C-alpha positions as CSV (number, residue, x, y, z in Angstrom):
1,M,156.0,-18.0,151.8
2,K,152.5,-17.1,151.7
3,Y,150.5,-17.6,148.4
4,Y,146.7,-16.3,147.5
5,I,145.5,-18.1,144.4
6,I,142.1,-16.9,142.6
7,A,140.4,-19.6,140.3
8,G,136.8,-18.9,139.3
9,E,136.0,-21.8,137.3
10,A,136.1,-25.9,137.2
11,S,139.2,-25.7,134.8
12,G,141.0,-23.3,136.9
13,D,140.2,-25.6,139.8
14,L,142.1,-28.4,138.0
15,H,145.2,-26.7,136.9
16,G,144.9,-24.7,140.4
17,S,145.1,-28.2,142.3
18,N,148.1,-29.2,140.2
19,L,150.1,-25.8,140.8
20,M,149.2,-26.0,144.3
21,K,150.9,-29.6,144.7
22,A,153.8,-28.4,142.9
23,L,154.1,-25.3,145.1
24,Y,154.4,-27.5,148.1
25,Q,157.0,-29.4,146.7
26,E,159.1,-26.6,145.6
27,D,158.1,-24.7,149.2
28,P,157.3,-26.9,151.9
29,E,156.6,-24.5,154.3
30,A,154.1,-22.9,151.8
31,E,150.7,-21.2,153.3
32,I,148.2,-21.2,150.7
33,R,144.8,-19.5,150.8
34,F,142.5,-19.8,147.7
35,W,139.1,-19.2,145.7
36,G,138.5,-22.4,144.0
37,G,136.9,-25.9,144.0
38,D,137.0,-29.4,145.4
39,L,140.5,-30.3,143.7
40,M,142.3,-27.3,144.9
41,Q,140.9,-28.2,148.5
42,N,141.9,-31.8,148.2
43,A,145.4,-30.5,147.3
44,D,145.5,-28.8,151.0
45,G,145.4,-25.1,152.1
46,A,142.3,-22.8,152.9
47,L,139.4,-22.3,150.8
48,V,137.9,-18.6,150.7
49,K,135.1,-19.2,148.3
50,H,133.7,-21.9,146.0
51,Y,133.8,-21.6,142.3
52,R,129.9,-22.5,142.3
53,E,129.5,-19.2,144.0
54,L,131.1,-17.2,141.2
55,A,130.4,-18.7,137.8
56,F,128.2,-16.1,135.8
57,M,128.2,-17.0,131.9
58,G,127.7,-14.3,129.3
59,F,127.2,-10.7,129.0
60,V,123.6,-10.6,130.0
61,E,124.0,-13.0,133.1
62,V,126.7,-10.9,134.4
63,V,124.7,-7.9,134.4
64,F,122.0,-9.4,136.4
65,N,124.4,-10.7,138.9
66,L,126.4,-7.7,139.0
67,K,125.9,-6.8,142.8
68,T,126.8,-10.1,143.9
69,I,130.0,-9.8,141.8
70,L,131.1,-6.5,143.4
71,N,130.3,-7.8,146.7
72,N,132.9,-10.7,145.9
73,I,135.7,-8.3,144.7
74,K,135.0,-6.2,147.8
75,F,135.3,-9.3,150.2
76,C,138.5,-10.5,148.1
77,K,140.2,-7.4,148.7
78,K,139.6,-7.5,152.6
79,D,140.6,-10.8,152.7
80,I,143.9,-10.3,150.9
81,S,144.7,-7.5,153.3
82,E,143.9,-9.7,156.2
83,F,146.2,-12.6,154.9
84,Q,149.1,-10.3,153.5
85,P,150.4,-12.6,150.9
86,D,154.0,-12.7,149.3
87,V,152.3,-13.3,146.1
88,I,148.9,-13.4,144.3
89,I,148.4,-16.1,141.8
90,F,145.5,-15.6,139.3
91,I,144.4,-18.4,137.2
92,D,142.3,-17.2,134.0
93,Y,138.9,-15.8,135.2
94,P,139.8,-12.3,134.0
95,G,136.9,-10.2,134.4
96,F,137.2,-10.8,138.5
97,N,140.9,-11.3,138.5
98,M,142.1,-8.1,136.3
99,R,140.2,-5.9,138.7
100,I,141.9,-7.8,141.8
101,A,145.3,-7.4,140.0
102,K,144.9,-3.6,139.5
103,W,143.9,-3.1,143.3
104,A,146.6,-5.4,144.4
105,K,149.4,-3.4,142.2
106,T,148.2,-0.1,144.0
107,H,148.7,-1.9,147.3
108,N,152.5,-3.3,146.3
109,Y,151.7,-6.8,146.0
110,K,153.4,-9.2,143.8
111,T,151.2,-10.5,141.1
112,H,151.6,-13.5,139.1
113,Y,149.2,-14.7,136.2
114,Y,149.1,-18.4,135.1
115,I,146.9,-19.0,132.0
116,S,146.5,-15.8,130.3
117,P,143.3,-14.0,129.7
118,Q,142.4,-14.8,126.2
119,I,142.8,-11.1,125.0
120,W,143.8,-12.6,121.5
121,A,140.3,-13.8,121.2
122,W,138.6,-10.4,122.6
123,K,139.4,-7.4,124.7
124,E,142.8,-7.0,123.5
125,S,142.6,-3.5,125.0
126,R,143.2,-5.5,128.2
127,I,147.0,-5.5,127.4
128,A,147.4,-2.1,128.9
129,A,146.1,-3.1,132.3
130,I,148.1,-6.7,132.1
131,K,151.6,-4.5,131.5
132,N,150.7,-2.5,134.5
133,D,149.2,-4.9,136.9
134,V,150.9,-8.1,136.2
135,D,154.3,-8.7,137.2
136,K,154.9,-12.2,135.6
137,M,152.7,-13.9,133.2
138,F,153.0,-17.8,132.7
139,V,151.1,-18.8,129.2
140,I,149.8,-22.4,128.2
141,L,149.3,-22.1,124.7
142,P,152.1,-22.2,121.9
143,F,151.0,-18.9,119.9
144,E,150.6,-16.9,123.1
145,K,154.0,-16.3,123.4
146,S,154.6,-14.6,120.1
147,F,151.3,-13.0,120.5
148,Y,152.7,-11.0,123.8
149,E,156.2,-10.7,123.1
150,D,156.1,-10.0,119.1
151,K,152.9,-7.9,118.9
152,H,152.6,-6.5,122.6
153,H,156.5,-6.5,123.8
154,F,155.6,-8.0,126.9
155,P,157.6,-10.8,128.2
156,V,156.0,-14.1,129.1
157,E,157.1,-17.5,130.2
158,F,155.8,-20.5,127.8
159,V,155.2,-23.3,130.3
160,G,153.3,-25.8,128.4
161,H,149.8,-27.0,128.8
162,P,148.8,-28.2,132.4
163,L,146.3,-30.6,130.9
164,I,149.2,-32.5,129.9
165,D,150.1,-33.0,133.3
166,A,146.5,-33.7,134.7
167,I,146.1,-36.3,132.1
168,H,149.4,-38.1,132.3
169,N,148.8,-38.1,136.1
170,Q,145.8,-40.1,135.9
171,P,145.7,-43.4,138.1
172,A,145.4,-46.7,136.7
173,F,142.3,-47.4,135.1
174,D,139.9,-50.3,134.3
175,E,137.3,-49.9,131.9
176,A,135.2,-52.8,132.9
177,V,135.3,-51.5,136.5
178,F,134.2,-48.6,135.5
179,R,131.4,-49.6,133.5
180,K,130.1,-51.9,136.3
181,D,130.4,-49.5,139.0
182,N,128.5,-46.9,137.3
183,Q,125.8,-49.3,135.7
184,L,127.0,-48.8,132.2
185,S,126.1,-51.7,129.5
186,E,128.5,-52.9,127.0
187,K,127.4,-50.6,124.4
188,P,130.0,-48.2,123.2
189,I,129.8,-44.7,124.7
190,I,129.2,-41.4,123.7
191,A,130.0,-38.7,126.0
192,V,128.0,-35.8,126.4
193,L,130.0,-33.0,128.4
194,P,127.4,-30.0,128.6
195,G,129.4,-27.6,130.2
196,S,129.7,-26.6,134.2
197,R,127.2,-23.8,134.7
198,K,123.6,-23.9,135.0
199,Q,123.2,-21.4,131.8
200,E,125.1,-23.3,129.4
201,I,123.8,-26.7,130.6
202,T,120.1,-25.6,130.3
203,K,120.8,-24.2,126.7
204,M,123.0,-27.2,125.6
205,L,121.9,-30.4,127.1
206,S,118.7,-30.7,125.6
207,V,119.8,-30.2,121.9
208,M,122.8,-32.5,122.4
209,L,120.5,-35.5,123.5
210,S,118.1,-34.7,120.8
211,V,119.8,-37.2,118.6
212,V,119.7,-40.2,121.2
213,D,117.1,-42.2,119.1
214,D,119.0,-42.4,116.1
215,F,121.9,-43.8,117.8
216,K,120.6,-47.1,119.3
217,D,123.5,-49.0,119.3
218,Y,125.1,-46.4,121.7
219,Q,124.5,-45.3,125.1
220,F,124.9,-41.4,125.8
221,V,126.4,-40.5,129.1
222,I,126.0,-37.1,130.7
223,A,129.2,-35.9,132.4
224,G,127.8,-34.3,135.6
225,A,129.9,-31.2,136.7
226,P,131.2,-31.3,140.5
227,S,129.1,-28.0,140.9
228,Q,125.5,-29.4,140.0
229,D,123.5,-32.1,141.7
230,F,121.6,-34.7,139.9
231,E,118.4,-33.1,140.6
232,F,119.3,-30.5,138.2
233,Y,120.1,-32.9,135.3
234,K,117.2,-35.1,135.9
235,Q,114.7,-32.6,133.8
236,F,116.8,-33.5,130.7
237,I,116.9,-37.1,130.7
238,S,113.7,-38.7,129.0
239,N,115.3,-41.7,127.3
240,K,116.6,-45.0,128.8
241,N,119.9,-44.9,126.7
242,I,120.7,-42.0,128.5
243,K,123.0,-42.5,131.6
244,F,124.5,-39.8,134.3
245,I,127.8,-39.8,135.9
246,S,128.9,-36.8,138.1
247,N,132.4,-35.8,138.5
248,K,134.2,-38.6,136.6
249,T,134.6,-36.7,133.2
250,Y,138.2,-37.9,132.6
251,D,137.3,-41.8,133.3
252,L,134.5,-41.1,130.9
253,L,136.5,-39.9,128.5
254,R,138.6,-42.9,128.9
255,S,135.9,-45.2,128.2
256,S,134.2,-43.2,125.2
257,T,134.0,-43.6,121.5
258,A,133.0,-40.3,120.6
259,A,131.7,-37.0,122.4
260,L,129.7,-34.0,122.0
261,V,131.4,-31.0,123.8
262,T,130.1,-27.6,124.9
263,S,133.2,-25.3,123.7
264,G,135.9,-24.6,126.2
265,T,138.5,-26.4,127.9
266,A,136.6,-29.4,127.7
267,T,137.1,-29.5,123.6
268,L,141.1,-29.7,124.3
269,E,140.5,-32.4,127.3
270,T,138.7,-34.8,124.7
271,A,141.0,-34.4,121.9
272,L,144.1,-35.3,124.5
273,F,142.1,-38.3,125.5
274,K,141.8,-39.2,121.8
275,V,137.9,-39.1,121.6
276,P,136.6,-37.8,118.2
277,E,134.3,-34.9,119.0
278,V,131.9,-32.6,117.7
279,V,132.0,-29.2,119.4
280,C,128.5,-27.7,120.2
281,Y,127.8,-24.1,121.4
282,K,124.7,-22.0,122.1
283,G,124.5,-18.9,123.9
284,S,121.4,-16.6,124.7
285,W,120.4,-14.7,121.9
286,A,121.3,-11.2,123.5
287,S,124.8,-12.8,124.3
288,Y,125.8,-14.1,120.8
289,Q,124.7,-11.0,119.2
290,I,127.4,-9.3,121.3
291,A,129.7,-11.8,121.1
292,K,129.9,-12.2,117.3
293,R,130.4,-8.4,116.9
294,I,133.7,-8.1,119.2
295,I,135.2,-11.7,118.8
296,T,137.1,-12.2,115.7
297,L,138.5,-15.6,115.9
298,K,138.0,-18.2,113.2
299,Y,137.4,-21.0,115.8
300,I,135.8,-21.1,119.1
301,S,137.5,-24.5,120.2
302,L,141.2,-24.8,121.6
303,V,141.7,-27.8,119.4
304,N,141.2,-25.7,116.3
305,L,142.6,-22.4,117.5
306,I,146.1,-24.4,118.5
307,M,146.3,-26.4,115.3
308,D,144.9,-23.2,113.2
309,E,142.8,-25.2,111.1
310,E,139.3,-26.9,111.4
311,V,140.2,-30.3,113.0
312,V,137.1,-30.7,114.8
313,T,133.5,-29.6,113.6
314,E,132.2,-26.6,115.3
315,L,128.5,-26.2,115.4
316,I,127.7,-22.7,116.8
317,Q,124.3,-21.3,117.5
318,N,121.6,-21.9,114.8
319,D,124.0,-24.5,113.2
320,C,123.8,-26.4,116.6
321,N,120.7,-28.4,115.8
322,T,119.6,-32.1,116.0
323,K,119.7,-32.5,112.3
324,R,123.7,-31.2,112.1
325,I,124.4,-33.0,115.3
326,K,123.2,-36.2,114.0
327,A,125.2,-35.7,110.6
328,E,128.5,-34.7,112.3
329,L,128.4,-37.6,114.9
330,Q,127.9,-40.3,112.2
331,K,130.8,-38.7,110.5
332,I,133.5,-39.1,113.6
333,L,131.8,-42.6,114.1
334,D,133.0,-43.8,110.7
335,P,136.7,-45.6,110.7
336,D,138.4,-44.1,107.9
337,Y,137.4,-40.5,109.1
338,R,138.3,-41.2,113.2
339,H,141.9,-42.2,111.7
340,E,142.8,-38.9,110.4
341,L,141.3,-37.1,112.9
342,L,143.4,-39.2,115.7
343,K,146.7,-38.3,113.5
344,K,145.7,-34.4,114.0
345,Y,145.1,-35.2,117.9
346,D,148.7,-36.5,117.9
347,L,150.3,-33.1,116.2
348,L,147.9,-31.2,118.8
349,E,149.8,-32.8,121.6
350,Q,153.2,-32.2,120.4
351,K,152.4,-28.6,119.9
352,L,151.5,-28.3,123.7
353,G,154.9,-28.5,124.8
354,G,154.8,-32.1,126.9
355,I,154.5,-32.6,130.6
356,G,155.7,-30.3,133.2
357,A,153.6,-27.2,133.3
358,S,152.5,-27.2,137.0
359,K,156.2,-27.8,138.2
360,K,157.8,-25.3,135.7
361,T,155.4,-22.7,136.9
362,A,155.8,-23.6,140.6
363,K,159.7,-23.2,140.1
364,L,159.2,-19.8,138.4
365,I,157.4,-18.5,141.2
366,V,159.3,-19.6,144.0
367,S,162.5,-18.5,142.3
368,D,161.1,-14.9,141.9
369,L,160.0,-14.8,145.4
370,K,163.4,-15.7,146.7
371,K,164.8,-12.8,144.8
372,Q,163.0,-10.1,147.0
């Protein structure tokens, strides 16, 4: 059977790659064409567009890049029409994917959505489009099932969180070799995860690194995104206690004592690797003013949303400053505080449903197609 997968961000590339591997196991004759990144490309199939061409962040940034976005939508529709897939699988990335889903239903394509748009956070009105344009929804957060089924009477499948798979499937790791290969000292590591898009890295990295001189017994290591070159990061590295590693975030987290993390999937990844973290977020003034008026969630990090309590500290907009970052980083380096935090991380992992999300989703997709 023929599968067309659309992932528009780094996290979608990770989950898409694991889903592709599972689809090939369930359907050895599968033909897969996709929008994604390097991980999906390594899983085989035909890459249409890399997510680095698609990643526009924030309300204002989207407006400035609207022509490019519309051209991508037009191209995507044409490419699907030529490929004629048995199913289109959307992975998160709702601004783009929901437009394609609407068009796809009018052209009689089967539509499956893996990793729900976060309509429980904002744009809950999208539920009408989801009910109309999505045949099957596979959700990965435990509270999403009740949100869809109890509140909106739309049946979904809770498959567990694919990050559990991604972390469980990591190869054997030797920290000493990792440090040597990347020219890291024996000092304990504070990982710095400033995001994957240029806009957010530019906004976040300087303030995250502003506390380096206050922690001279540690080395700060920037997790470089695969979509960005080192040349872009160089402008932010002005201290010998700052190191840079590209495209090795999981190995970096396995070696880290603590982390400063920009809000997003990385907050959950960091917690699942059992690394105490401070969540930092700053957007452009205009984007933030719009967001705070339409997003009603108590928290911005997945860790806190899933646990429904402030497990990790969130420093948002004006609170994301040198003084607060320093104080919160000192707190998570305290042994007693860390012990209590790690116990909460264990409870978090239990809530996420264990391993097998990718395999379960692939089985459900293939099973549904065989009913045709």
